[in-house]
N, C-alpha and C positions, 0 to 999 in steps of 0.2 A: 620242556613244559614251562608254562608261565606260572608264577606264584599266585595262588588264588587271592591272598591278602592284598598283593600289589594290584591285581586286577580290580578288586573291589574298591580300593582307594582311588585308582584312576577313573573308574566308573563314577564314583561319588564326586570327584572333582569336575568331571564333564557335566554331570547333572546340575551341580551348583552353578556352573558357568552358563549353562543353557537356560536355566529357569529364569534368571533376571532378564536375559535377552528376549525370551518368549513373552514374559510379562510385559516388557516394554512394547513389544509388537502388538500385543493384545490391547494395551492402553492406547497406543497410537491408532489402532483400528477403531476403537470405541469413540475416540475424539473426532476422527474423520467422519464417522457415521453421524455424530451429533451435529457437525457442521453441515453435512449434506441434508439432514433432516430439517435443520433450521432454514436452509435455502429453499427447500421444497415447500415448507409451511408458508414462508413469506411469498413465494411464487404463487401458490394456490390462492392466497388472500388477495394478491395484486392482479391476478389474471382477469377477473371480471372488469377491471378498470384499464385494461391494456390499451384500448383505443384512446382513452382520455390521457393516459400517461404519454403515449406517443405524440398526441397533439400538443401537450405541454413541451415535450422535448423538441418538437418541430417549430416552436414559436420563433426562435431566432432566425430561421430561414424564411418562414412564411411572412414575417413582418418586413423582410427586405425584398421580397419578390415584387415585380410590377403588378399592376391591378389585374391584368388579363392572364397572368401566369399561375400555374398550379403545379403541385407535386404529382408525380405519376408513378405507377407500379408496372414494371416491365414483366416480372415473373407472374405466372398464373396464380400461384398461391401466396404471392408476396403480401397482399393486404392482410392475410392471416398470420403468416410466419414472421414478418418483420416486427409487428407489435409484440408477438410472443417472445422473440429474441430480446427485444428491449426490456420486457418484464423480467426475463431470466437474468440479464445483466444487472438490472436494478435490484433484484433480490440478492445477488452476490455483493453489490455495493452496500446495501442496507445491513446485511449480516456481517460486514467486515469487522466491527468491534467484537462480536461474539466469536468469530473465527480467530482473531488475535488473542482473545482470552483463552481459547482452547490451546493455542500454541504455547502461550505463557504457562498454563497449568501443566503442560507436558514437560517443559524444560525447567520449571521452577525447582523441583526437588534436587536437581544437580547443581544449583547455584548457592553461593554463600549468602549470608544475610545482607551484607552491604551491596552485593550484586542485585539482589532482589529489590532493594530500595531504589536502585538506579533504573532497573528495567521497567518498573511500573509506570513512572512518569513518561518514559520514552515511548511506551506502547500507547498511552493516552494521547500524548502530543502528536505521535505519528498518525493516529486515526483522525485527529482534528485537522492536521495539515492536509491529509489526503482529501477529506471532504471540502476543505477550503479551496484546494486546487481545482476540484470539479466545479464548485460554485463559481469561482473566478472565471473558469473557461466558459461556463454556460451564460453567465450574465454580462460578461465583459468581452471576452475574446471572440466568441461566435457571432454576436451581433455586429461587431466591427468588421470581422472577416467577411461575413455575408453581404454587408453593405458595400464592401470593396468589390466583391465579385459581381454584384448587381450593376455596378457602374461600367463594367466591361461589356460593351455591346458589339456584337459582330453582325454585320448586315446579312440577312437571310437566315439567321439562326435564332430559333425560339428557345428560350431558356426555361426548361421544365426539369427540375431535379428529380431523380429517381429515389424513392424512399429507402431502397436497399443500400445504395451508395451513400445516401445521407446518414443512415445509421452507422455504417462502418466509419464514416468520416468523423462523426461526433464522438464515437467510442474511442477512436484513436486520440482525439484531442483530450478527452476526459482522462484517459490513462496517462497521457504524456504530462498533463498538468498535475494530476494527482501524484505521480511519481516524482516530478520535478520539485514539488513543494516539500519533499522529504529531505531536501538538501541540509537543513539545520540538524536533522537527526544524524545524517552521515558525518557532518562536521564534528558534532559532539562526540560521536563514537570514536572517530579517528583520534581525537585529542584525549578522550578519557581512557582509551586503551593503551595510550603511549606510542601509537604509531607515528605521531607527529606532534607538534606543539602549535599553539595559537600564533606565536611569533613567526614560525616558519610558513604557516598558511597565509598569514597577512602579507608576507613578502612575495608570495606567489599570486597575489591578487590580480595582476594583469593577465596571467595565464588563465585564471579562473573566469575572468570576463570573456576572454576569447573562447574558452571551452563552452561557456553558457550560450553564446551565440551559435556555436557549431551544433550544440544539442538542439537549440531552437530551430535551426535549419533542417536538421535530420528528422525531428519528431512532428513538425508542423507542416501545413501546406506551403507551397512555394510562393508565399507572399510576405512582404516585409513586416506587415502589421502583426500577424500571429507570431512570427519569429521573434520580434522585439518584445511582444507581450509575454513571451515565455522566458526570454533571456534576462530581462530586467528583474522580474521577481526572483529568479534563481540567484542573481547577484545579491539582491537585497536579503534573501534568506540565508545566503552564505555569511553575510556580515552579521546577521542575527545569531547564526550558529557560533560565530567567534565570541560574541558577547555572552551567550548562554553557557558556553563551555567554561567560562571563568567560575560560574556557580558550581559546576560539577567538579572542577579542580579543587575548590575549597572543601567540598564533601569528600573527595578522594583523600585529601590530607587528613581529614578527621577520621577516616575509616582505616588509615594505616595501622592504628592501634588494634583494630579488630583482627588484622592479618597476623599479629604477633601472638594471638591467643593460642592455647593448646588445642589439639584436635577434639579433646573431650568437651572443652568449653564451647568450641564452635558447633559441635553436634548438639549440645544442650540449647544453644541459641536457636539453631535451626528447628529443633523439636518444639521449642516454645513458640516460634513464628508460625509453624504449621498448625499448632493448636489454636492460635489466635485466628488464623484464617478459617478454620473449621467452625 
C-alpha cells in the first residue's frame, strides 16, 4: 500500500507544476485571440475599400501595361475574392506591431531586466524594417520589374495579366523584401548572443554577398533587376548590422554588472520594471 502522506505530497507537486503550465497556455490563448480580434477589426474597417486598395496595389503593373492592355480575371468569383484576400493580408500587415507587442508581453516576464532593454528596440526596429522592405518593393522594385516585363513582346501573344496571379506575385515580393530587410536584426542578435563576433562576420563578407544574390535568385522572379534590387539592400543592411552591433556590445559590457547581482536583487529589479510598465 502507498503511503497517504507521500501520495498527497506527489499530488501537490504535480498540481504546482501543472498550474503554471496551464496558466501560460491560457495566457497564450488570450493573446492569440487578441491578435485575431485585431486582424478581424481592421479587416472589417478596410473591407468597404477593398476595390480601392486593390487598385492602389495594382498601380505598378497598370502603369507599365500598353495602352490597349488590361488586367483580367480568370476565375468566376475572382473579382470578389481577390480584393478580399488583399484586404485580409493588408490587415495582417497593419496589425503586425500589435502582434509583436503581444508576443513581447508573453515572453517578457521570463526575461532579465537587461534583456528587456535589448528586446524593445529590436522589436521596434524589426517592425520599421519590415514596413520599409514592403515600401521599397512597392515603389521601387515592382515598377522596374513590370517595365522590364512589358518590354518583352512575343508575336501573336497579347499580354493581359490575371489579377489572381498578380496578387500572389506581389505578396511573394512583399514578404521576400520584408523578411530580407530584417538582416540587421539577425546580425545584431548573432553578435549580441555571442554566437559570433563582428570581426568574424566582416571576414566572411564575400560569402555574405554571394548568399545575398542566391537569396535574391530564389525569392524573386527570374529577372536580373529584382534579384539585384533584393541582394544589394541585403548586403547594405548587413553592413549596417555590423555597425549597430557595436552599440549593443557597449551596452552588453555595461550590463555585465547586472548579471553579478544576487537573485533577490534581480527579482526586485524585475518587480520594479513590471510596476513601471503597469
